[in-house]
C-alpha atoms as a printed R data frame, in Angstrom:
    type eleno elety resid chain resno       x       y       z
1   ATOM     1    CA   UNK     A     1  -0.559   5.881  13.943
2   ATOM     2    CA   UNK     A     2   2.075   4.517  12.072
3   ATOM     3    CA   UNK     A     3   1.623   1.377  13.223
4   ATOM     4    CA   UNK     A     4  -1.804   1.446  12.369
5   ATOM     5    CA   UNK     A     5  -1.187   2.400   8.224
6   ATOM     6    CA   UNK     A     6   1.935  -0.177   8.436
7   ATOM     7    CA   UNK     A     7  -0.708  -3.004   9.626
8   ATOM     8    CA   UNK     A     8  -3.414  -2.011   7.105
9   ATOM     9    CA   UNK     A     9  -0.868  -1.657   3.932
10  ATOM    10    CA   UNK     A    10   0.616  -5.296   5.324
11  ATOM    11    CA   UNK     A    11  -2.685  -6.539   5.013
12  ATOM    12    CA   UNK     A    12  -3.436  -5.286   1.746
13  ATOM    13    CA   UNK     A    13   0.085  -6.533   0.713
14  ATOM    14    CA   UNK     A    14  -0.670 -10.091   1.734
15  ATOM    15    CA   UNK     A    15  -4.001 -10.124  -0.293
16  ATOM    16    CA   UNK     A    16  -2.054  -8.355  -3.441
17  ATOM    17    CA   UNK     A    17  -3.025  -4.956  -3.608
18  ATOM    18    CA   UNK     A    18   0.085  -3.008  -3.477
19  ATOM    19    CA   UNK     A    19   0.522  -2.732   0.388
20  ATOM    20    CA   UNK     A    20   3.807  -0.422  -0.302
21  ATOM    21    CA   UNK     A    21   1.969   1.888  -2.323
22  ATOM    22    CA   UNK     A    22  -1.147   2.289   0.039
23  ATOM    23    CA   UNK     A    23   1.739   2.478   2.829
24  ATOM    24    CA   UNK     A    24   3.065   5.305   1.027
25  ATOM    25    CA   UNK     A    25  -0.133   7.217   0.248
26  ATOM    26    CA   UNK     A    26  -1.518   6.917   3.758
27  ATOM    27    CA   UNK     A    27   1.901   8.267   5.190
28  ATOM    28    CA   UNK     A    28   2.072  11.141   2.792
29  ATOM    29    CA   UNK     A    29  -1.989  11.739   3.798
30  ATOM    30    CA   UNK     A    30  -1.148  11.969   7.603
31  ATOM    31    CA   UNK     A    31   2.304  13.572   6.636
32  ATOM    32    CA   UNK     A    32   4.114  11.097   8.618
33  ATOM    33    CA   UNK     A    33   7.113  10.359   6.655
34  ATOM    34    CA   UNK     A    34   9.520  12.509   4.119
35  ATOM    35    CA   UNK     A    35   9.877  10.790   0.302
36  ATOM    36    CA   UNK     A    36  13.099   9.055   1.238
37  ATOM    37    CA   UNK     A    37  11.787   7.222   4.233
38  ATOM    38    CA   UNK     A    38   8.498   6.231   2.380
39  ATOM    39    CA   UNK     A    39  10.616   4.596  -0.681
40  ATOM    40    CA   UNK     A    40  12.840   3.064   2.090
41  ATOM    41    CA   UNK     A    41   9.733   1.824   3.627
42  ATOM    42    CA   UNK     A    42   8.233   0.911   0.446
43  ATOM    43    CA   UNK     A    43  11.300  -0.975  -0.248
44  ATOM    44    CA   UNK     A    44  10.741  -3.084   2.976
45  ATOM    45    CA   UNK     A    45   7.228  -3.837   1.856
46  ATOM    46    CA   UNK     A    46   8.498  -5.243  -1.202
47  ATOM    47    CA   UNK     A    47  11.165  -7.670   0.273
48  ATOM    48    CA   UNK     A    48   9.243  -8.671   3.080
49  ATOM    49    CA   UNK     A    49   6.087  -9.405   0.842
50  ATOM    50    CA   UNK     A    50   8.333 -10.992  -1.890
51  ATOM    51    CA   UNK     A    51  10.268 -13.323   0.526
52  ATOM    52    CA   UNK     A    52   6.707 -14.252   2.196
53  ATOM    53    CA   UNK     A    53   5.422 -15.190  -1.223
54  ATOM    54    CA   UNK     A    54   8.372 -16.802  -2.917
55  ATOM    55    CA   UNK     A    55   8.344 -19.311  -0.524
56  ATOM    56    CA   UNK     A    56   4.779 -19.983  -0.254
57  ATOM    57    CA   UNK     A    57   4.917 -20.381  -4.175
58  ATOM    58    CA   UNK     A    58   8.030 -22.257  -3.756
59  ATOM    59    CA   UNK     A    59   6.668 -24.894  -1.661
60  ATOM    60    CA   UNK     A    60   3.798 -25.113  -3.874
61  ATOM    61    CA   UNK     A    61   6.138 -25.698  -6.923
62  ATOM    62    CA   UNK     A    62   4.908 -22.565  -9.057
63  ATOM    63    CA   UNK     A    63   7.953 -20.584  -9.130
64  ATOM    64    CA   UNK     A    64  11.021 -22.593 -10.684
65  ATOM    65    CA   UNK     A    65  10.509 -22.218 -14.117
66  ATOM    66    CA   UNK     A    66  11.804 -20.394 -17.195
67  ATOM    67    CA   UNK     A    67   9.792 -17.610 -17.255
68  ATOM    68    CA   UNK     A    68  11.001 -16.952 -13.502
69  ATOM    69    CA   UNK     A    69  14.266 -16.575 -14.352
70  ATOM    70    CA   UNK     A    70  13.863 -14.482 -17.295
71  ATOM    71    CA   UNK     A    71  11.387 -12.105 -15.299
72  ATOM    72    CA   UNK     A    72  13.825 -12.164 -12.578
73  ATOM    73    CA   UNK     A    73  16.681 -10.896 -15.149
74  ATOM    74    CA   UNK     A    74  14.426  -7.868 -16.023
75  ATOM    75    CA   UNK     A    75  13.681  -7.120 -12.541
76  ATOM    76    CA   UNK     A    76  17.421  -6.849 -11.681
77  ATOM    77    CA   UNK     A    77  18.112  -4.847 -14.327
78  ATOM    78    CA   UNK     A    78  15.506  -2.405 -13.771
79  ATOM    79    CA   UNK     A    79  16.323  -2.122 -10.084
80  ATOM    80    CA   UNK     A    80  19.841  -1.428 -11.110
81  ATOM    81    CA   UNK     A    81  18.795   1.254 -13.854
82  ATOM    82    CA   UNK     A    82  16.505   2.932 -11.268
83  ATOM    83    CA   UNK     A    83  19.392   3.075  -8.398
84  ATOM    84    CA   UNK     A    84  21.364   4.740 -10.839
85  ATOM    85    CA   UNK     A    85  18.678   7.540 -12.281
86  ATOM    86    CA   UNK     A    86  17.942   7.929  -8.600
87  ATOM    87    CA   UNK     A    87  21.220   9.604  -7.744
88  ATOM    88    CA   UNK     A    88  20.412  12.332 -10.570
89  ATOM    89    CA   UNK     A    89  16.663  13.183  -9.831
90  ATOM    90    CA   UNK     A    90  16.268  16.483  -7.785
91  ATOM    91    CA   UNK     A    91  13.828  15.424  -4.551
92  ATOM    92    CA   UNK     A    92  11.445  17.750  -5.462
93  ATOM    93    CA   UNK     A    93  10.917  16.567  -9.214
94  ATOM    94    CA   UNK     A    94  10.704  12.534  -8.019
95  ATOM    95    CA   UNK     A    95   7.977  13.454  -5.376
96  ATOM    96    CA   UNK     A    96   5.975  15.185  -8.565
97  ATOM    97    CA   UNK     A    97   7.031  11.564 -10.591
98  ATOM    98    CA   UNK     A    98   5.597   9.873  -8.059
99  ATOM    99    CA   UNK     A    99   2.360  11.683  -7.538
100 ATOM   100    CA   UNK     A   100   1.870  11.620 -11.153
101 ATOM   101    CA   UNK     A   101   2.885   8.074 -11.204
102 ATOM   102    CA   UNK     A   102   0.224   6.928  -8.329
103 ATOM   103    CA   UNK     A   103  -2.170   9.231 -10.436
104 ATOM   104    CA   UNK     A   104  -2.183   7.135 -13.053
105 ATOM   105    CA   UNK     A   105  -2.208   4.378 -11.397
106 ATOM   106    CA   UNK     A   106  -5.443   5.190  -9.930
107 ATOM   107    CA   UNK     A   107  -7.457   6.041 -12.982
108 ATOM   108    CA   UNK     A   108  -6.340   3.102 -14.629
109 ATOM   109    CA   UNK     A   109  -7.623   0.812 -11.570
110 ATOM   110    CA   UNK     A   110 -10.635   2.800 -11.181
111 ATOM   111    CA   UNK     A   111 -11.281   2.215 -15.210
112 ATOM   112    CA   UNK     A   112 -10.690  -1.304 -15.380
113 ATOM   113    CA   UNK     A   113 -13.043  -1.725 -12.452
114 ATOM   114    CA   UNK     A   114 -15.694  -0.369 -13.956
115 ATOM   115    CA   UNK     A   115 -15.440  -2.303 -17.192
116 ATOM   116    CA   UNK     A   116 -14.943  -5.558 -14.953
117 ATOM   117    CA   UNK     A   117 -18.195  -4.558 -13.432
118 ATOM   118    CA   UNK     A   118 -19.814  -3.850 -16.523
119 ATOM   119    CA   UNK     A   119 -18.560  -6.923 -18.000
120 ATOM   120    CA   UNK     A   120 -19.751  -9.140 -15.190
121 ATOM   121    CA   UNK     A   121 -23.222  -7.669 -15.349
122 ATOM   122    CA   UNK     A   122 -23.262  -8.222 -19.098
123 ATOM   123    CA   UNK     A   123 -22.377 -11.845 -18.506
124 ATOM   124    CA   UNK     A   124 -25.196 -12.308 -16.056
125 ATOM   125    CA   UNK     A   125 -27.690 -10.936 -18.555
126 ATOM   126    CA   UNK     A   126 -27.063 -13.179 -20.946
127 ATOM   127    CA   UNK     A   127 -27.281 -16.006 -18.539
128 ATOM   128    CA   UNK     A   128 -30.600 -14.880 -17.523
129 ATOM   129    CA   UNK     A   129 -32.156 -15.388 -21.350
């Protein structure tokens, strides 16, 4: 089952839908991993997808610009802060924070999707006139 979930999540990562998060949700849903294992797998997804996307965009010369290096700086700072804070957060609290975070992301995605659908309908109605 975990291989099927990993395949589905990898596909979602490849098309930009957040495969690591999808993997964690599915792994928790089927009770396949504990929180530490899930975070490790999420990191592996992030690294693997990041490497593939980096080389794809590097070939197309889309990546080596000023904004990339600025963003990389803040990513590294955020990772360092996250690693430091992780040492002091209780495992049960971390689970609750993660669930809350995923809930917020889910609500945001649903609302933004509905707004995009509404906007598309309005644009097509204006085109019909």
